[in-house]
C-alpha positions, 0 to 999 in steps of 0.5 A: 491782442488780435494782431498776434497769432492766437494761441489755439490748436488743431486744424480744420477740414470742411465736408464739401457735401455738408458745408457751403463756402461763405464769402465775406462782404467788404465792411462798407457793403455790409454796413448797410445790411447789418448796421455794423458800424454802430454795432462795432462802436458799441462792442468797442465801448463794452470791451475796448478797441484792442479786444475787437477784431474784424480782420479777414484772417482773424475771422477765418481763423476763429470760425474754423476748427480741426474739421469745419469752416463756418460763416464769417462773423461780423466781429470777434469780441474778447470781453474781460468781465462777466458784466461785459458778457451781459452787456454783449448779450443784451446788445445782440438780443436787441440787434437780432444777432447770434453769439457763437462761443469759442474757447481754445478752438480745440473742437473738431465737431463744428461746436462753435462755428457761426451758421450765418454771418449775422453774428459775432463770436466771443473769444474768452482769452481775456476772461482767464483769471484764477479768482480764488484757490481755497486750500482749506475748501479744496476748490479753485474758481477759475474764469472760462478762458484760463487754459488747463496748463495755466491752472495746473501751474498755479495749483502746483504752487500749493501742492494741488491739482484739479481732480480732473486736470485737463486734456493733453491739449491743455496748453491751449484748451480752456477750462470753459471749453472743456466743460462745454464740450466734455473732455477726458485724459488727466485724471479720467482713470479715477475721476472720469470725464471733466464734468465730474470735477465741477462744483459750480458754474457761473453762467450768463443766459441768453436773456442776460441773467447771471446764474450760479449753480450748486450752493453758490446759487444761494445768497451768502453761500460759497460754491463748496457743494454741487449737490445742494438741491437739484443738480443745476450744475449738471444741466450746463455741463457738456451742453456745447454752449447751447444753454448759456455762456460759461464765465467761471467754473469752480473745480474740486482740487486734491493734493498732488501725488508724490509718487508717479510711474507708468506701465506699458503693454503690447497686445495683439487682441483688442478684446484682451486689451479692452478687458484690461481697461475695464478691470483697471477702471473698476478698481481706479488703479491708473489715473490715465489709461490710453492705448493706440493701434500700431499705426497711430503710435508710429505716425504720432511718434514722428521722425526720429530727432536726437535733440527732441528725444534728448529733451524728452528724456531730460523732462522724464528724468526730472519728473522722476524726483531724484537723480538715481531714479532719473538716470534709471528711467533715462537709461531704460528709455534709451535702450528701449528706443522706439523699438516697441512701436515696430510690431505691436498691433496695440500698445496700452499705457497706464500712469500710476500714482501713489501716496507713498512708495508702498501704494505705488508698488501695490498698484503696479503689481496689481496692474501687472497681474490683470495684464497677464495676457499682454507683453510688458514693453518700455514705459516711455509713453506714460512717463512722457505723458506725465513729464510733459502733460501739455505739449505743443500738439501738431494739428496735422500729421508731421509730414503735413497731411490733414488729420481728423479724429472722431469718436464714440464712447461705449460701456464694456458690454458693447465693445466686442460687437462694436469693434467687429462691426467697425473693423468691417466698416473700415474694410468696406471703405478700404479700397475707396480710401486707398484711391484718394490716399486716406488712412485711418488708425485708432486711439483709445482712452479709459474713463472711470465710471463710463467705459472706453473711448474709441477714436478713429483718426483719419489722415490724408493729403490736402491743402491747409487752412488759416487754422492749420497755418497758425497752429502748426508747431515750430518744431515741424518747420521744414518737415511738412509737405505742401499738398493741393486741395483734395476734395474727393478725400474730404468727401470720403472722410465725411461719408465714413464719419456719417457711417461711423455715427450710425454704427455708434448709435446702433451699438448704444454708444455716445459721444463727448464734444457733441457740437453739431457733428454728433446727433443729440436732440434728435435722439432724445426720447419722450419727455427728455426731448421736451425738457431739453427744448423747454430748457433752451427756450427758458434760458435762451428765449431768442435762440441767440446763444450758439444756435444749432449746437446739440441739434437745438 
């Protein structure tokens, strides 16, 4: 499996001031230090030879994400059963090795990077089966390495979907990775974040014990009820893999809505746009709520391409459900073109669903009523979002520049003041960013029951890593420039990120995808800090599972 290019996404960048560079020793030289030969033989006995890789290119790729490089592990192992994971945990405990966990590799927060080379990395692409779809019980049990796109395709055959059904990167992002990281997008306008759809986890602890949460933790009981006693499921959600290894997840399902449409609006004022998101979140009127400033929209649109635009319109047309609606949608988009991107300061986009046409119309009319302070524009973005929910996403700017998104999550009451202070922060960095050709723009997402995700996205010219090269979509072949290494730009981005994190904390915000980039353990107060560390000690007594994640 490792001889092919792994199907994972997003690019890597190392903060020069935060990360050392690690040089991998040759296998012959390191064997005496790590007992690698014996270890590899045992890993092969557990997983099979085809499921173990020690190639330098694979080790580099699997130890990189969109932002960071880690130390190179001894090997990447891809177990195919929970029993194999248990064996690997026992092997690593007795060998004094750490285990770092990688799903689809979609992180940008140093969530899975090895912090030292006396370690192995687990890849979950062979642990990806859909174990059971229960239409009657409204649930699906899926192994952690399954992608959201594969899960959604299987559920669609039964007229179902997961209540939260993935991020836009779901063509590569895995269910287990999302549940460890915490993600939003599809279904977040009504369900909230990814963990809200979980009924049960199957976990392998750092002591090699198998744990099932919710009602599945009782003998003879299925995973139908998350809230059977204390919510042990919630303990393992969003844990960055620090508390255990997720091998399977049971998700709540729901019928796929038969009627889907979308609305888009242009705004010149952030506060008015944020108020609209708050109103729609409270009423659960839109299943997906996203917005972006004009720079993000223009940069992510990429160059005009008649062939790709035609393909996109065809997918939107097919999603309309009938020929008349398809022609109407395609004509509207063709007339609107990309003109809506030209001048808008912010564009806000809402996917709307209904059980029938009357409900769909009612929701659309309600949203238009709340959006009176904005200007309605062509609804290309929400229609395309639903017509092609899991596209092959670029890991760089279309012109080849590196990119990095970061984020904070805020309640509605904090948004006004945070936005003012963030705008001031960006202004303070403006001259320095211009000097090294760094640009930053913003993306937003509404999360029901939580608030608004506020996501700056950085772009700058820089050399690419192995991760970028493997994950660049074919449709960008020939369109990307090649840039030299740009350490000053990386350092400046790192400086901005540090200031941003301080600002988020000052305004009472939080984060998904905590990893090792965003502070967590160090900010726990009183008994919460003690409880967190006691849980880590009880579940992972030797601290071998993703050490350092969550600040543990």
